[in-house]
BAFI-3210 file (N, C-alpha, C; in Angstrom, 3 decimals, decimal comma, padded with zeros to 6 digits):
// residues 252
n [1|2|3|4|5|6|7|8|9|10|11|12|13|14|15|16|17|18|19|20|21|22|23|24|25|26|27|28|29|30|31|32|33|34|35|36|37|38|39|40|41|42|43|44|45|46|47|48|49|50|51|52|53|54|55|56|57|58|59|60|61|62|63|64|65|66|67|68|69|70|71|72|73|74|75|76|77|78|79|80|81|82|83|84|85|86|87|88|89|90|91|92|93|94|95|96|97|98|99|100|101|102|103|104|105|106|107|108|109|110|111|112|113|114|115|116|117|118|119|120|121|122|123|124|125|126|127|128|129|130|131|132|133|134|135|136|137|138|139|140|141|142|143|144|145|146|147|148|149|150|151|152|153|154|155|156|157|158|159|160|161|162|163|164|165|166|167|168|169|170|171|172|173|174|175|176|177|178|179|180|181|182|183|184|185|186|187|188|189|190|191|192|193|194|195|196|197|198|199|200|201|202|203|204|205|206|207|208|209|210|211|212|213|214|215|216|217|218|219|220|221|222|223|224|225|226|227|228|229|230|231|232|233|234|235|236|237|238|239|240|241|242|243|244|245|246|247|248|249|250|251|252]
n.u [083,223|085,380|087,944|089,720|090,781|092,858|096,429|098,789|100,641|099,287|097,170|098,609|099,804|097,551|096,623|096,063|097,923|100,257|100,745|101,183|103,625|105,261|105,071|106,145|108,797|109,717|109,032|110,773|113,162|112,341|111,544|113,981|115,400|113,841|114,288|117,058|117,135|115,634|117,294|119,504|118,224|117,144|119,478|120,733|118,853|118,459|120,995|123,043|121,924|121,693|120,509|117,385|117,097|115,021|113,264|114,940|116,029|113,556|112,317|113,044|111,234|109,972|111,089|109,800|107,131|106,491|107,094|105,222|102,824|102,828|102,627|100,109|098,381|099,279|098,849|096,086|095,269|096,310|094,766|092,237|092,576|093,057|090,607|088,909|089,658|088,770|086,015|085,358|086,605|086,349|088,508|090,000|092,413|092,790|090,753|091,663|094,128|093,247|091,767|093,730|095,356|094,084|094,389|097,173|097,411|095,775|097,331|099,629|098,373|097,465|099,944|100,816|098,947|099,492|102,269|102,096|100,626|102,455|104,434|103,057|102,509|104,894|105,318|102,904|101,684|099,621|098,050|096,229|094,388|091,631|092,566|092,628|094,240|094,845|092,269|091,221|093,013|092,343|089,768|090,508|091,665|089,358|088,003|089,618|089,149|086,429|086,380|087,641|085,818|083,405|084,119|084,493|081,932|080,464|079,526|080,151|083,153|084,046|081,919|081,907|084,394|083,964|081,934|083,286|085,284|083,868|083,209|085,800|086,404|084,561|085,514|087,865|087,759|088,599|091,362|092,631|091,795|093,162|095,784|095,885|094,959|096,433|096,857|094,376|093,053|093,499|095,724|097,250|099,162|102,291|103,364|104,148|107,409|109,021|109,809|109,635|109,987|111,053|112,716|113,422|112,542|113,723|116,754|119,506|120,903|118,965|117,044|117,856|117,876|115,152|113,996|115,121|113,913|111,316|111,538|112,079|109,642|107,907|108,996|108,635|105,841|105,171|106,411|104,991|102,373|102,633|103,194|100,887|098,882|099,485|098,836|096,120|095,142|095,603|093,788|091,366|091,317|091,293|090,125|090,958|092,719|095,439|096,200|095,893|097,812|100,081|100,090|100,547|103,122|104,586|104,186|105,620]
n.v [102,549|104,721|103,928|105,938|106,565|104,866|104,407|105,561|103,577|101,264|101,377|101,073|098,550|097,061|096,715|094,114|093,385|094,788|093,691|091,031|091,133|092,207|090,197|088,050|088,845|088,943|086,530|084,193|084,961|085,305|082,690|081,329|082,562|081,678|078,890|078,814|079,975|078,072|075,818|076,715|077,275|074,735|073,214|074,534|074,038|071,231|070,121|071,822|072,991|072,283|069,310|069,419|069,916|068,642|067,480|066,239|065,184|065,214|067,647|068,983|069,099|071,473|073,288|073,004|072,892|075,252|077,588|076,956|077,120|079,847|080,846|079,915|081,626|084,147|084,044|083,751|086,209|087,893|086,990|087,815|090,614|091,075|090,123|092,050|094,316|093,399|093,334|095,983|097,773|096,408|095,282|093,458|092,027|091,775|090,020|087,709|087,262|086,882|084,498|082,752|082,646|080,930|078,013|077,730|078,626|076,707|074,448|075,006|075,094|072,470|071,146|072,183|071,033|068,310|068,006|068,883|066,815|064,715|065,633|065,793|063,154|061,837|063,727|064,287|061,868|061,217|061,315|063,274|065,816|067,564|070,192|073,735|075,317|073,485|072,819|075,297|075,784|073,706|074,553|076,788|075,525|074,359|076,689|077,703|075,638|076,046|078,583|077,926|076,013|077,521|079,471|077,918|077,041|078,769|079,588|081,946|083,338|085,727|086,551|084,376|084,745|087,095|086,313|084,305|085,874|087,369|085,373|084,823|087,195|087,106|084,892|085,797|086,351|084,144|084,185|085,700|083,960|081,571|082,511|083,549|081,503|079,856|081,539|082,422|080,077|077,095|075,064|072,180|072,851|074,425|077,717|080,922|081,148|082,684|085,985|088,716|091,336|091,491|089,670|086,419|083,130|080,922|079,235|080,999|079,496|077,847|079,604|081,231|079,460|078,914|081,409|081,884|079,843|080,762|083,048|081,771|080,418|082,581|083,871|081,809|081,734|084,283|084,039|081,854|082,866|084,931|083,441|081,771|083,703|084,917|082,836|082,583|085,094|084,975|082,982|084,182|086,464|085,590|086,255|088,803|091,519|091,876|089,368|087,820|089,068|088,410|085,645|085,509|086,534|084,524|082,327|079,993]
n.w [104,989|103,281|100,858|100,718|103,128|103,503|103,613|101,073|100,234|100,851|099,105|096,724|097,064|097,313|094,784|092,554|090,328|091,126|093,673|092,960|091,568|093,603|095,599|094,227|094,006|096,661|097,954|097,438|098,779|101,436|102,017|101,769|103,859|105,978|105,930|106,435|108,997|110,391|110,265|111,783|114,228|114,943|115,126|117,241|119,262|119,332|119,404|120,539|122,886|126,386|128,195|129,966|133,491|134,800|132,895|131,126|127,901|126,740|126,753|124,469|122,448|122,637|120,906|118,567|119,321|120,880|119,159|117,145|118,553|119,216|116,618|115,874|117,216|116,329|113,533|113,436|114,493|112,495|110,329|111,165|111,170|108,431|107,540|108,661|107,166|104,718|105,121|105,826|103,980|101,630|100,244|097,779|097,836|100,595|101,243|099,948|101,277|103,935|103,697|102,785|104,959|106,717|106,153|106,639|109,266|110,508|110,106|111,673|114,169|114,411|114,504|116,920|118,727|118,277|118,927|121,518|122,678|122,378|124,037|126,417|127,198|128,379|130,391|131,794|131,869|130,163|126,926|126,348|127,993|129,359|129,768|130,365|128,621|126,562|125,685|124,791|122,744|121,035|120,367|118,915|116,690|115,580|114,920|112,863|110,977|110,641|109,406|106,974|105,968|105,784|103,929|101,619|101,246|099,762|096,453|095,168|095,524|096,696|098,288|100,007|101,232|102,668|104,429|105,867|106,956|108,789|110,642|111,507|112,849|114,944|116,294|117,397|120,037|121,366|121,459|123,668|125,661|125,118|125,486|128,152|129,707|131,448|133,505|134,390|135,139|137,113|135,812|134,171|132,375|131,927|133,025|131,466|130,172|128,647|128,217|126,334|126,972|129,427|132,031|131,137|132,290|131,299|130,450|128,907|126,946|126,003|125,283|123,051|120,742|120,658|120,122|117,624|116,160|116,363|114,790|112,357|111,855|111,570|109,311|107,464|107,426|106,298|103,796|102,787|102,720|100,849|098,536|098,354|098,202|095,769|093,992|094,618|093,819|091,046|090,324|091,116|089,540|086,953|084,498|083,933|082,305|083,016|083,920|081,631|080,058|081,505|081,238|078,511|078,365|079,603|078,050|075,686]
ca.u [084,318|086,024|089,334|090,569|091,419|094,007|097,675|099,084|101,312|098,297|096,473|099,483|099,979|096,252|096,393|096,510|099,172|101,381|101,018|101,721|105,052|105,906|105,154|107,075|110,169|110,101|108,744|111,935|114,116|111,781|111,585|115,381|115,735|113,128|114,990|118,339|116,848|115,185|118,470|120,270|117,445|117,063|120,805|120,943|117,955|118,573|122,381|123,849|121,283|121,859|119,262|116,713|117,438|113,864|112,650|115,941|115,973|112,166|111,874|113,487|110,090|109,513|111,614|108,762|105,816|106,256|106,916|103,962|101,749|102,836|102,139|098,670|097,715|099,691|098,192|094,648|095,131|096,514|093,596|091,142|092,850|092,788|089,162|088,307|089,875|087,903|084,627|085,171|087,028|086,104|089,762|090,064|093,627|092,575|089,938|092,526|095,093|092,539|091,410|094,944|095,916|093,392|095,034|098,492|097,163|095,257|098,459|100,435|097,602|097,505|101,287|100,829|098,196|100,185|103,497|101,684|100,264|103,697|105,132|102,253|102,524|105,918|105,293|101,666|101,210|098,453|098,165|095,302|093,556|090,826|093,205|092,097|095,077|094,671|090,903|091,065|093,788|091,513|088,720|091,152|091,778|088,032|087,692|090,293|088,409|085,165|086,635|087,901|084,576|082,436|084,606|084,268|080,510|079,865|079,980|080,790|084,298|084,164|080,908|082,392|085,493|083,427|081,235|084,306|085,980|083,021|083,423|087,140|086,334|083,838|086,354|089,069|087,594|089,278|092,810|093,073|091,526|094,304|097,011|095,852|094,280|097,252|096,796|092,999|092,599|094,518|095,894|098,474|100,119|103,198|103,184|105,035|108,817|109,718|109,314|110,412|110,176|111,591|113,653|112,838|112,962|114,406|118,196|119,879|121,311|117,731|116,218|118,172|117,341|113,702|113,679|115,477|112,843|110,157|111,822|111,935|108,227|107,308|109,462|107,945|104,448|105,083|106,737|103,887|101,212|102,902|103,027|099,490|098,069|099,717|098,026|094,722|094,799|095,536|092,521|090,249|091,355|091,681|089,622|091,413|093,719|096,805|096,476|096,077|099,115|101,107|100,128|101,154|104,567|105,209|103,989|106,785]
ca.v [103,513|104,869|103,519|107,125|106,621|103,987|105,031|105,401|102,314|100,197|101,456|100,517|097,128|096,416|096,422|092,737|093,259|095,257|092,699|089,827|091,369|092,374|088,891|087,217|089,269|088,729|085,199|083,283|085,413|084,995|081,246|080,965|083,004|080,792|077,610|079,020|080,183|076,801|074,962|077,241|077,099|073,319|072,777|075,083|073,426|069,773|069,693|072,663|073,252|071,165|068,688|070,065|069,199|067,857|066,749|065,589|065,547|065,262|069,033|069,563|069,277|072,863|074,072|072,911|073,134|076,638|078,485|076,636|077,679|081,299|081,122|079,659|082,852|085,255|083,940|084,036|087,657|088,459|086,655|088,672|091,972|091,068|089,992|093,350|095,150|092,889|093,703|097,434|098,458|095,523|095,132|092,099|091,379|091,427|088,799|086,589|087,025|086,320|083,105|081,952|082,479|079,881|076,684|077,776|078,686|075,412|073,516|075,295|074,710|071,010|070,787|072,521|070,007|067,035|068,021|068,986|065,470|063,941|066,145|065,544|061,749|061,568|064,707|064,202|060,489|061,060|061,994|064,411|066,150|068,752|071,360|074,966|075,725|072,528|072,909|076,535|075,619|072,861|075,442|077,590|074,670|074,247|077,982|077,703|074,750|076,711|079,623|077,244|075,404|078,546|080,082|076,993|076,744|079,733|079,530|083,247|083,299|086,968|086,482|083,400|085,340|088,070|085,567|083,653|086,936|087,702|084,308|085,017|088,305|086,634|083,934|086,399|086,365|082,976|084,387|085,950|082,779|080,681|083,103|083,768|080,392|079,338|082,521|082,512|078,814|076,168|074,099|071,382|073,469|075,335|079,125|081,545|081,164|083,624|087,354|089,528|092,683|091,376|088,561|085,099|082,130|079,850|079,481|081,618|078,478|077,289|080,698|081,749|078,620|079,052|082,660|081,712|079,042|081,641|083,852|080,896|080,164|083,822|084,044|080,822|082,165|085,380|083,501|081,002|083,695|085,615|082,467|081,346|084,834|085,064|081,821|082,931|086,232|084,519|082,271|085,114|087,476|084,852|086,876|090,180|091,766|091,714|087,935|087,361|089,568|087,625|084,330|085,677|086,713|083,276|081,262|079,879]
ca.w [105,052|101,979|100,755|100,762|104,435|103,505|103,167|099,646|099,962|100,912|097,814|095,693|097,294|097,152|093,367|092,291|089,559|091,935|094,711|092,327|091,318|094,902|096,252|093,475|094,281|098,054|098,461|097,514|099,799|102,751|102,216|102,002|105,215|106,898|105,980|107,108|110,420|110,967|110,432|112,915|115,448|115,303|115,568|118,580|120,226|119,414|119,563|121,422|124,175|127,332|128,667|131,093|134,726|135,218|131,788|130,290|126,491|126,288|126,632|123,202|121,563|122,721|119,795|117,546|119,922|121,306|118,006|116,457|119,371|118,992|115,265|115,800|117,662|115,470|112,232|113,592|114,629|111,161|109,524|111,603|110,697|106,994|107,387|108,955|105,982|103,655|105,402|105,912|102,759|100,475|099,516|097,250|098,332|102,002|101,239|099,571|102,354|105,087|103,436|102,653|106,309|107,468|106,105|107,277|110,706|110,945|110,129|112,864|115,346|114,469|114,990|118,345|119,455|118,154|119,733|122,916|123,129|122,489|125,217|127,600|127,613|129,413|131,468|132,559|131,879|129,302|125,635|126,279|129,143|129,041|130,369|129,767|127,498|125,477|125,168|124,027|121,509|120,177|119,852|117,879|115,511|114,976|114,312|111,559|110,085|110,348|108,405|105,700|105,503|105,405|102,690|100,507|101,127|098,848|095,068|094,961|096,432|097,445|099,346|100,969|101,990|103,625|105,487|106,691|107,691|109,938|111,621|112,074|113,801|116,132|116,990|117,986|121,499|121,928|121,564|125,056|126,486|124,922|126,023|129,599|130,386|132,552|134,587|134,877|135,712|137,615|134,733|134,156|131,463|132,620|132,725|130,493|130,557|127,770|128,324|125,397|127,510|130,781|132,230|130,901|133,263|130,585|130,329|127,620|125,977|125,454|124,801|121,722|119,664|120,631|119,428|116,209|115,576|116,223|113,601|111,192|111,588|111,057|107,943|106,640|107,258|105,334|102,470|102,365|102,392|099,580|097,461|098,268|097,757|094,323|093,317|094,813|092,976|089,651|090,152|091,267|088,484|085,743|083,268|083,815|081,280|083,501|083,991|080,256|079,613|082,196|080,584|077,189|078,580|080,056|077,063|074,814]
c.u [085,047|087,470|090,268|091,284|092,662|095,254|097,950|099,713|100,349|097,455|097,309|099,592|098,670|095,880|096,908|097,773|100,399|101,752|101,647|103,217|105,821|106,111|106,136|108,523|110,619|109,945|109,952|112,940|113,616|111,829|113,012|115,807|115,061|113,853|116,327|118,131|116,430|116,365|119,279|119,539|117,363|118,412|121,081|120,095|118,172|119,985|123,120|123,238|121,444|120,512|118,679|116,937|116,274|113,358|113,659|115,861|114,545|111,692|112,157|112,351|109,566|109,996|110,739|107,422|105,554|106,158|105,621|102,779|101,677|102,248|100,634|097,870|098,017|098,953|096,704|094,412|095,305|095,341|092,417|091,332|092,575|091,296|088,431|088,463|088,985|086,457|084,399|085,466|086,810|087,353|089,898|091,281|093,459|091,726|090,807|093,486|094,417|092,240|092,639|095,645|095,348|094,058|096,399|098,333|096,648|096,390|099,330|099,689|097,582|098,863|101,401|100,137|098,924|101,439|103,181|101,299|101,509|104,505|104,394|102,319|103,625|105,844|104,081|101,127|099,990|098,665|097,315|094,609|092,812|091,287|092,720|092,904|094,863|093,285|090,707|091,879|093,031|090,361|089,278|091,286|090,433|087,586|088,359|089,532|087,067|085,309|086,846|086,606|083,564|082,840|084,291|082,808|079,810|080,418|080,681|081,924|084,422|083,115|081,342|083,502|084,972|082,673|082,238|085,081|085,184|083,168|084,785|087,134|085,608|084,743|087,571|088,976|088,324|090,770|093,263|092,797|092,684|095,526|097,010|095,235|095,089|097,283|095,407|092,529|093,791|094,663|097,179|099,571|100,991|102,984|104,202|106,466|109,629|109,039|110,194|110,738|110,697|112,564|112,924|113,378|113,668|115,876|118,536|120,267|120,115|116,879|116,544|117,743|115,827|113,286|114,033|114,422|111,566|110,322|111,609|110,470|107,522|107,720|108,772|106,500|104,329|105,405|105,587|102,680|101,425|102,691|101,584|098,599|098,264|098,843|096,538|094,281|094,699|094,219|091,333|090,155|091,632|091,213|090,134|092,564|095,134|097,193|096,698|097,425|100,250|101,246|100,788|102,670|105,265|105,032|105,179|106,524]
c.v [103,536|104,401|104,721|107,255|105,733|104,726|104,707|104,038|101,148|100,180|100,773|099,012|096,365|096,143|095,019|092,634|093,701|094,233|091,458|089,972|091,485|091,019|087,981|087,560|088,881|087,293|084,262|083,667|085,092|083,502|080,777|081,360|082,121|079,459|077,734|079,195|078,887|075,858|075,404|076,982|075,645|072,776|073,282|074,383|071,939|069,294|070,493|072,864|072,047|070,538|069,488|069,248|068,358|066,940|066,005|066,094|065,667|066,697|069,612|069,736|070,708|073,688|073,952|073,372|074,609|077,607|078,212|077,206|079,197|081,636|080,891|080,886|084,017|085,224|084,230|085,535|088,334|088,191|087,557|090,112|092,069|090,939|091,286|094,294|094,709|093,321|095,205|098,118|097,654|095,385|093,675|091,350|090,957|090,167|087,577|086,249|086,382|084,840|082,210|081,777|081,241|078,505|076,655|077,811|077,378|074,391|073,743|074,888|073,204|070,530|071,069|071,445|068,668|066,989|068,177|067,636|064,606|064,353|065,760|064,113|061,463|062,521|064,528|062,786|060,252|061,826|063,263|064,580|067,431|069,952|072,623|075,408|074,791|072,650|074,165|076,495|074,726|073,667|076,322|076,799|074,546|075,570|078,116|076,833|075,352|077,793|078,990|076,670|076,424|079,226|079,207|076,624|077,662|079,535|080,821|083,371|084,574|087,031|085,504|083,956|086,318|087,378|084,906|084,682|087,350|086,650|084,464|086,124|087,892|085,728|084,520|086,476|085,186|083,207|084,726|084,770|081,796|081,219|083,153|082,609|079,863|080,298|082,523|081,243|078,000|075,030|073,306|072,047|074,464|076,773|079,638|081,573|082,149|084,981|088,240|090,908|092,668|090,222|087,242|084,113|080,948|080,218|080,076|080,608|077,781|078,379|081,098|080,809|078,719|080,308|082,581|080,870|079,856|082,549|083,023|080,659|081,415|084,063|083,060|081,238|083,258|084,903|082,668|081,825|084,440|084,662|082,056|082,473|085,099|084,089|082,140|084,090|085,830|083,806|083,225|086,094|086,853|085,501|088,277|090,309|091,502|090,238|087,374|087,817|088,777|086,248|084,403|085,834|085,403|082,134|081,207|080,446]
c.w [103,717|102,017|100,812|102,098|104,505|103,054|101,697|099,363|100,019|099,645|096,740|095,831|097,109|095,712|093,063|091,438|090,357|093,003|094,111|092,078|092,631|095,580|095,542|093,739|095,687|098,537|098,492|098,591|101,202|103,038|102,491|103,420|106,255|107,048|106,707|108,617|111,093|111,201|111,652|114,232|115,893|115,769|116,987|119,622|120,425|119,703|120,633|122,806|125,102|127,673|129,830|132,362|135,236|134,108|130,920|128,854|125,968|126,054|125,245|122,201|121,611|121,537|118,548|118,115|120,217|120,130|117,238|117,228|119,207|117,626|115,149|116,228|116,732|114,133|112,350|113,730|113,273|110,249|109,880|111,124|109,191|106,727|107,672|107,771|104,832|103,868|105,332|104,589|101,482|099,601|099,077|097,784|099,783|102,117|100,951|100,705|103,561|104,881|103,285|103,999|106,992|107,357|106,782|108,794|111,257|111,047|111,364|114,139|115,515|114,987|116,488|119,170|119,430|119,030|121,214|123,487|123,316|123,717|126,491|128,105|128,635|130,604|132,393|132,650|131,018|128,007|125,594|127,608|128,809|129,878|129,651|128,550|126,306|124,848|124,327|122,743|120,524|119,581|118,735|116,580|114,801|114,345|112,942|110,562|109,701|109,299|107,033|105,125|105,037|104,103|101,481|100,316|100,132|097,441|094,680|095,985|097,252|098,554|100,423|101,839|103,029|104,757|106,431|107,501|108,921|111,032|112,290|113,115|115,074|116,974|117,662|119,507|122,143|122,144|122,980|125,977|126,364|125,656|127,551|130,380|131,573|133,731|135,218|135,577|136,212|136,607|134,899|133,342|132,208|132,179|131,722|131,017|129,722|127,880|127,449|125,957|128,950|130,845|132,055|131,930|132,621|130,412|128,963|126,555|125,336|124,802|123,371|120,603|119,528|119,875|117,947|115,500|115,416|115,003|112,341|110,849|111,068|109,608|107,007|106,390|106,205|103,920|101,931|101,938|101,081|098,408|097,274|097,762|096,267|093,539|093,429|093,947|091,512|089,378|090,190|090,106|087,106|084,441|083,023|082,815|081,775|083,618|082,593|079,707|080,241|081,558|079,220|077,310|078,871|079,063|076,124|073,433]
res [m|s|r|s|y|l|p|h|w|m|h|w|l|g|s|p|p|n|f|y|r|f|a|g|a|w|q|p|w|l|m|a|a|a|l|a|s|a|v|i|g|l|y|g|g|l|v|l|a|p|p|d|y|q|q|g|d|a|y|r|i|i|f|i|h|v|p|s|a|w|m|s|l|f|i|y|a|g|m|a|v|a|g|l|a|a|l|v|w|r|v|k|l|a|e|v|v|a|m|e|c|a|p|v|g|a|a|f|t|f|i|t|l|l|t|g|s|l|w|g|k|p|m|w|g|t|w|w|t|w|d|a|r|l|t|s|e|l|v|l|f|f|l|y|l|g|v|i|g|l|y|n|a|f|e|d|r|r|r|g|a|r|a|a|s|l|l|a|l|v|g|i|v|n|l|p|i|v|h|y|s|v|v|w|w|n|t|l|h|q|g|t|t|v|d|l|f|g|k|s|s|i|a|p|s|m|l|w|p|l|l|v|m|a|l|a|t|h|l|y|f|f|a|s|i|l|g|r|a|r|t|g|l|l|s|l|e|s|g|k|q|w|v|r|a|l|a|a|e|q|s|p]
***
């Protein structure tokens, strides 16, 4: 498919020099907003929110666990979309973004699994069980690692990015399994308590810090991707004129 089908702003942003300047301008602001949101969210969740009537203070790990779990799915979906653009339109920036999503997504998935185990020990009496939600989240972690490994297996980075993007697209079938596993199977994992389009079953005093933490993790992700993509583009385009001009500007 021709790039002519892409909107004008995507053409502009897809230019490595334009993206480099755009990312450099927005990345510090997004990171600052992420840190501020995280401070507010953690204070609300760890200090202001009351103990749970069943779990006591042990439930407070949700303010890390749940946003990380949401991000593990959100980032994989974003990686797959960027991978699709890389395969269909051969957009260099999409290749870079897709590959830079993988380490960040893997980190959030690892945090999800780790905090889930810490939560599961007092709640279920075990660090791990082959629960449908936990198992599908572990599969998601391995998919992230597979994308990273396949990308680095190629000497030609653009070929590696396209091969890894194909794996990311195949693996997207796991996302609805992770999300709906507590509905489709009888699992130990509790069901959904937050409904953005309806009434949530979680108390408002616990809900708002959770949503603020979700905002913080999203802001951090976007800031991180902008920074990582800038570095990736510099490495990929190291021989191009705009990179040499940039180096000349920054040299003393």
